[in-house]
VMD Tcl script that builds the backbone (N, CA, C; Angstrom):
set m [mol new atoms 276]
animate dup $m
set s [atomselect $m all]
$s set {name element resname resid chain x y z} {
  {N N MET 1 A -32.621 -0.864 17.094}
  {CA C MET 1 A -31.547 -0.658 18.013}
  {C C MET 1 A -31.943 0.377 19.069}
  {N N MET 2 A -32.396 1.526 18.642}
  {CA C MET 2 A -32.801 2.576 19.584}
  {C C MET 2 A -34.024 2.148 20.387}
  {N N LYS 3 A -34.963 1.465 19.742}
  {CA C LYS 3 A -36.160 1.007 20.455}
  {C C LYS 3 A -35.791 0.063 21.582}
  {N N THR 4 A -34.866 -0.833 21.311}
  {CA C THR 4 A -34.431 -1.784 22.337}
  {C C THR 4 A -33.728 -1.060 23.471}
  {N N ALA 5 A -32.835 -0.134 23.138}
  {CA C ALA 5 A -32.126 0.632 24.165}
  {C C ALA 5 A -33.117 1.407 25.025}
  {N N ASN 6 A -34.086 2.044 24.395}
  {CA C ASN 6 A -35.091 2.803 25.142}
  {C C ASN 6 A -35.955 1.890 26.007}
  {N N ALA 7 A -36.311 0.711 25.477}
  {CA C ALA 7 A -37.153 -0.231 26.230}
  {C C ALA 7 A -36.477 -0.653 27.531}
  {N N TYR 8 A -35.163 -0.735 27.524}
  {CA C TYR 8 A -34.416 -1.135 28.713}
  {C C TYR 8 A -33.786 0.050 29.440}
  {N N ASN 9 A -34.230 1.256 29.071}
  {CA C ASN 9 A -33.743 2.489 29.676}
  {C C ASN 9 A -32.208 2.583 29.620}
  {N N GLN 10 A -31.665 2.272 28.460}
  {CA C GLN 10 A -30.225 2.301 28.255}
  {C C GLN 10 A -29.863 3.387 27.256}
  {N N LYS 11 A -28.675 3.912 27.402}
  {CA C LYS 11 A -28.156 4.925 26.481}
  {C C LYS 11 A -27.262 4.229 25.467}
  {N N LEU 12 A -27.515 4.461 24.210}
  {CA C LEU 12 A -26.729 3.874 23.139}
  {C C LEU 12 A -25.622 4.849 22.742}
  {N N ILE 13 A -24.391 4.340 22.713}
  {CA C ILE 13 A -23.246 5.146 22.282}
  {C C ILE 13 A -22.571 4.403 21.136}
  {N N ILE 14 A -22.397 5.087 20.018}
  {CA C ILE 14 A -21.737 4.513 18.859}
  {C C ILE 14 A -20.367 5.175 18.712}
  {N N ILE 15 A -19.340 4.346 18.538}
  {CA C ILE 15 A -18.000 4.853 18.250}
  {C C ILE 15 A -17.710 4.536 16.793}
  {N N THR 16 A -17.351 5.552 16.026}
  {CA C THR 16 A -16.976 5.328 14.631}
  {C C THR 16 A -15.462 5.453 14.491}
  {N N PHE 17 A -14.934 4.648 13.572}
  {CA C PHE 17 A -13.498 4.636 13.317}
  {C C PHE 17 A -13.244 4.948 11.852}
  {N N ASN 18 A -12.112 5.541 11.580}
  {CA C ASN 18 A -11.738 5.899 10.220}
  {C C ASN 18 A -10.375 5.323 9.885}
  {N N LEU 19 A -10.107 5.259 8.612}
  {CA C LEU 19 A -8.802 4.810 8.135}
  {C C LEU 19 A -7.764 5.911 8.321}
  {N N LYS 20 A -6.515 5.504 8.374}
  {CA C LYS 20 A -5.422 6.477 8.478}
  {C C LYS 20 A -5.477 7.468 7.322}
  {N N GLU 21 A -5.792 6.979 6.136}
  {CA C GLU 21 A -5.859 7.848 4.959}
  {C C GLU 21 A -6.924 8.940 5.118}
  {N N ASP 22 A -7.992 8.634 5.837}
  {CA C ASP 22 A -9.031 9.638 6.100}
  {C C ASP 22 A -8.462 10.798 6.913}
  {N N LEU 23 A -7.609 10.474 7.867}
  {CA C LEU 23 A -7.018 11.511 8.711}
  {C C LEU 23 A -5.965 12.324 7.961}
  {N N ILE 24 A -5.257 11.681 7.053}
  {CA C ILE 24 A -4.209 12.370 6.307}
  {C C ILE 24 A -4.810 13.228 5.193}
  {N N ASN 25 A -5.743 12.675 4.470}
  {CA C ASN 25 A -6.365 13.396 3.354}
  {C C ASN 25 A -7.680 14.023 3.800}
  {N N LYS 26 A -8.766 13.329 3.557}
  {CA C LYS 26 A -10.070 13.746 4.047}
  {C C LYS 26 A -10.956 12.509 4.061}
  {N N PRO 27 A -11.937 12.483 4.943}
  {CA C PRO 27 A -12.793 11.291 5.016}
  {C C PRO 27 A -13.696 11.170 3.790}
  {N N SER 28 A -14.126 9.942 3.530}
  {CA C SER 28 A -15.033 9.704 2.407}
  {C C SER 28 A -16.415 10.278 2.724}
  {N N TRP 29 A -17.306 10.209 1.770}
  {CA C TRP 29 A -18.675 10.699 1.931}
  {C C TRP 29 A -19.390 9.969 3.071}
  {N N ARG 30 A -18.951 8.769 3.382}
  {CA C ARG 30 A -19.600 7.976 4.441}
  {C C ARG 30 A -19.505 8.649 5.803}
  {N N TYR 31 A -18.399 9.369 6.016}
  {CA C TYR 31 A -18.176 10.009 7.312}
  {C C TYR 31 A -19.328 10.950 7.660}
  {N N ASN 32 A -19.624 11.898 6.788}
  {CA C ASN 32 A -20.707 12.852 7.066}
  {C C ASN 32 A -22.075 12.183 7.039}
  {N N TYR 33 A -22.254 11.208 6.176}
  {CA C TYR 33 A -23.534 10.500 6.102}
  {C C TYR 33 A -23.841 9.824 7.436}
  {N N ILE 34 A -22.887 9.089 7.960}
  {CA C ILE 34 A -23.095 8.377 9.232}
  {C C ILE 34 A -23.216 9.359 10.382}
  {N N LYS 35 A -22.361 10.359 10.408}
  {CA C LYS 35 A -22.405 11.370 11.466}
  {C C LYS 35 A -23.774 12.062 11.504}
  {N N ASN 36 A -24.276 12.446 10.353}
  {CA C ASN 36 A -25.591 13.098 10.284}
  {C C ASN 36 A -26.721 12.150 10.649}
  {N N TYR 37 A -26.617 10.883 10.226}
  {CA C TYR 37 A -27.645 9.889 10.577}
  {C C TYR 37 A -27.741 9.729 12.093}
  {N N LEU 38 A -26.597 9.599 12.753}
  {CA C LEU 38 A -26.590 9.442 14.206}
  {C C LEU 38 A -27.140 10.691 14.891}
  {N N LEU 39 A -26.764 11.848 14.415}
  {CA C LEU 39 A -27.256 13.104 14.969}
  {C C LEU 39 A -28.771 13.216 14.785}
  {N N ASP 40 A -29.256 12.929 13.586}
  {CA C ASP 40 A -30.690 13.014 13.292}
  {C C ASP 40 A -31.512 12.039 14.127}
  {N N ASN 41 A -30.896 10.924 14.547}
  {CA C ASN 41 A -31.599 9.902 15.316}
  {C C ASN 41 A -31.259 9.947 16.800}
  {N N ASN 42 A -30.640 11.056 17.218}
  {CA C ASN 42 A -30.343 11.305 18.621}
  {C C ASN 42 A -29.545 10.173 19.273}
  {N N VAL 43 A -28.554 9.674 18.540}
  {CA C VAL 43 A -27.679 8.623 19.043}
  {C C VAL 43 A -26.364 9.267 19.469}
  {N N SER 44 A -25.929 8.977 20.689}
  {CA C SER 44 A -24.646 9.502 21.155}
  {C C SER 44 A -23.526 8.928 20.302}
  {N N HIS 45 A -22.604 9.803 19.913}
  {CA C HIS 45 A -21.575 9.415 18.951}
  {C C HIS 45 A -20.209 9.841 19.451}
  {N N ILE 46 A -19.304 8.888 19.546}
  {CA C ILE 46 A -17.904 9.171 19.815}
  {C C ILE 46 A -17.214 9.124 18.456}
  {N N ASP 47 A -16.720 10.246 18.015}
  {CA C ASP 47 A -16.154 10.398 16.681}
  {C C ASP 47 A -14.629 10.307 16.749}
  {N N SER 48 A -14.094 9.112 16.465}
  {CA C SER 48 A -12.642 8.937 16.573}
  {C C SER 48 A -11.893 9.807 15.560}
  {N N TYR 49 A -12.508 10.074 14.424}
  {CA C TYR 49 A -11.876 10.952 13.438}
  {C C TYR 49 A -11.602 12.328 14.065}
  {N N LYS 50 A -12.621 12.878 14.660}
  {CA C LYS 50 A -12.502 14.208 15.266}
  {C C LYS 50 A -11.461 14.205 16.397}
  {N N ILE 51 A -11.509 13.182 17.235}
  {CA C ILE 51 A -10.580 13.086 18.366}
  {C C ILE 51 A -9.131 13.023 17.872}
  {N N LEU 52 A -8.876 12.097 16.944}
  {CA C LEU 52 A -7.507 11.905 16.474}
  {C C LEU 52 A -7.028 13.065 15.613}
  {N N LYS 53 A -7.929 13.675 14.894}
  {CA C LYS 53 A -7.567 14.841 14.079}
  {C C LYS 53 A -7.123 15.993 14.985}
  {N N GLU 54 A -7.864 16.205 16.074}
  {CA C GLU 54 A -7.506 17.269 17.020}
  {C C GLU 54 A -6.182 16.973 17.723}
  {N N LYS 55 A -5.985 15.712 18.108}
  {CA C LYS 55 A -4.752 15.338 18.815}
  {C C LYS 55 A -3.523 15.450 17.910}
  {N N SER 56 A -3.691 15.141 16.640}
  {CA C SER 56 A -2.548 15.112 15.723}
  {C C SER 56 A -2.159 16.483 15.206}
  {N N LYS 57 A -3.093 17.421 15.226}
  {CA C LYS 57 A -2.857 18.756 14.653}
  {C C LYS 57 A -2.370 18.645 13.198}
  {N N ASN 58 A -2.937 17.663 12.482}
  {CA C ASN 58 A -2.635 17.408 11.065}
  {C C ASN 58 A -1.182 17.017 10.798}
  {N N ASP 59 A -0.468 16.565 11.803}
  {CA C ASP 59 A 0.905 16.107 11.650}
  {C C ASP 59 A 0.877 14.651 11.182}
  {N N VAL 60 A 1.322 14.397 9.958}
  {CA C VAL 60 A 1.254 13.055 9.368}
  {C C VAL 60 A 2.042 12.042 10.197}
  {N N LYS 61 A 3.178 12.451 10.732}
  {CA C LYS 61 A 3.964 11.545 11.580}
  {C C LYS 61 A 3.154 11.142 12.813}
  {N N GLU 62 A 2.474 12.092 13.404}
  {CA C GLU 62 A 1.638 11.800 14.577}
  {C C GLU 62 A 0.474 10.890 14.183}
  {N N ILE 63 A -0.165 11.181 13.072}
  {CA C ILE 63 A -1.272 10.341 12.588}
  {C C ILE 63 A -0.788 8.912 12.367}
  {N N ASN 64 A 0.368 8.750 11.753}
  {CA C ASN 64 A 0.918 7.413 11.540}
  {C C ASN 64 A 1.133 6.661 12.848}
  {N N SER 65 A 1.410 7.392 13.927}
  {CA C SER 65 A 1.666 6.751 15.217}
  {C C SER 65 A 0.396 6.187 15.862}
  {N N TYR 66 A -0.772 6.453 15.285}
  {CA C TYR 66 A -2.040 5.959 15.830}
  {C C TYR 66 A -2.446 4.598 15.272}
  {N N PHE 67 A -1.669 4.079 14.309}
  {CA C PHE 67 A -2.063 2.860 13.617}
  {C C PHE 67 A -0.926 1.846 13.618}
  {N N GLY 68 A -1.307 0.565 13.706}
  {CA C GLY 68 A -0.324 -0.513 13.640}
  {C C GLY 68 A -0.012 -0.863 12.199}
  {N N VAL 69 A 0.888 -1.818 12.024}
  {CA C VAL 69 A 1.257 -2.250 10.672}
  {C C VAL 69 A 0.081 -2.889 9.946}
  {N N ASP 70 A -0.894 -3.386 10.704}
  {CA C ASP 70 A -2.091 -3.994 10.089}
  {C C ASP 70 A -3.155 -2.954 9.747}
  {N N LYS 71 A -2.819 -1.676 9.900}
  {CA C LYS 71 A -3.682 -0.534 9.571}
  {C C LYS 71 A -4.845 -0.328 10.541}
  {N N HIS 72 A -4.864 -1.049 11.655}
  {CA C HIS 72 A -5.890 -0.859 12.669}
  {C C HIS 72 A -5.388 0.122 13.724}
  {N N ASN 73 A -6.332 0.719 14.433}
  {CA C ASN 73 A -5.957 1.605 15.529}
  {C C ASN 73 A -5.099 0.835 16.529}
  {N N ASN 74 A -4.153 1.538 17.128}
  {CA C ASN 74 A -3.284 0.910 18.112}
  {C C ASN 74 A -3.605 1.430 19.519}
  {N N LYS 75 A -2.799 1.007 20.473}
  {CA C LYS 75 A -3.009 1.365 21.872}
  {C C LYS 75 A -3.049 2.891 22.086}
  {N N LYS 76 A -2.187 3.596 21.394}
  {CA C LYS 76 A -2.123 5.056 21.555}
  {C C LYS 76 A -3.430 5.725 21.137}
  {N N SER 77 A -3.949 5.344 19.976}
  {CA C SER 77 A -5.199 5.967 19.518}
  {C C SER 77 A -6.381 5.527 20.368}
  {N N PHE 78 A -6.386 4.253 20.779}
  {CA C PHE 78 A -7.485 3.786 21.628}
  {C C PHE 78 A -7.497 4.501 22.977}
  {N N LYS 79 A -6.342 4.887 23.465}
  {CA C LYS 79 A -6.278 5.627 24.729}
  {C C LYS 79 A -7.077 6.934 24.620}
  {N N TYR 80 A -6.866 7.663 23.541}
  {CA C TYR 80 A -7.599 8.917 23.336}
  {C C TYR 80 A -9.107 8.664 23.195}
  {N N ILE 81 A -9.457 7.619 22.467}
  {CA C ILE 81 A -10.870 7.309 22.217}
  {C C ILE 81 A -11.556 6.843 23.500}
  {N N VAL 82 A -10.888 5.980 24.253}
  {CA C VAL 82 A -11.466 5.489 25.517}
  {C C VAL 82 A -11.610 6.633 26.513}
  {N N ASN 83 A -10.661 7.542 26.548}
  {CA C ASN 83 A -10.787 8.697 27.444}
  {C C ASN 83 A -12.049 9.491 27.120}
  {N N GLU 84 A -12.346 9.651 25.851}
  {CA C GLU 84 A -13.568 10.358 25.439}
  {C C GLU 84 A -14.812 9.561 25.826}
  {N N LEU 85 A -14.760 8.255 25.675}
  {CA C LEU 85 A -15.885 7.393 26.067}
  {C C LEU 85 A -16.134 7.509 27.573}
  {N N VAL 86 A -15.099 7.440 28.366}
  {CA C VAL 86 A -15.245 7.534 29.816}
  {C C VAL 86 A -15.807 8.896 30.195}
  {N N LYS 87 A -15.322 9.940 29.567}
  {CA C LYS 87 A -15.823 11.299 29.834}
  {C C LYS 87 A -17.312 11.392 29.542}
  {N N ASN 88 A -17.745 10.814 28.414}
  {CA C ASN 88 A -19.158 10.843 28.056}
  {C C ASN 88 A -19.992 9.947 28.959}
  {N N TYR 89 A -19.443 8.810 29.345}
  {CA C TYR 89 A -20.175 7.883 30.209}
  {C C TYR 89 A -20.441 8.513 31.568}
  {N N LYS 90 A -19.456 9.207 32.112}
  {CA C LYS 90 A -19.615 9.868 33.412}
  {C C LYS 90 A -20.660 10.980 33.335}
  {N N ALA 91 A -20.788 11.598 32.154}
  {CA C ALA 91 A -21.748 12.700 31.987}
  {C C ALA 91 A -23.185 12.203 31.930}
  {N N MET 92 A -23.370 10.911 31.743}
  {CA C MET 92 A -24.731 10.373 31.604}
  {C C MET 92 A -25.408 10.335 32.917}
}
mol reanalyze $m
mol bondsrecalc $m
mol representation Tube
mol addrep $m
């Protein structure tokens, strides 16, 4: 993946997503494993957990407002994540 991006002089950005339960309780071991892997391999990472955790200030009602009935991120949470993506894209 990185070799291909480098061959075409492209910047790779990975966005990770977490479950609502991760935001309410704590993320599984996978969160730090993936975060560290991306960091160790110099891959740009948009961390939706961090973004939504900061926006919610640990308010469970606010966290619930980021997810639809199907447990996927909704328009509100994607707005915060896309804003971070645009901010990072402009910095490139």
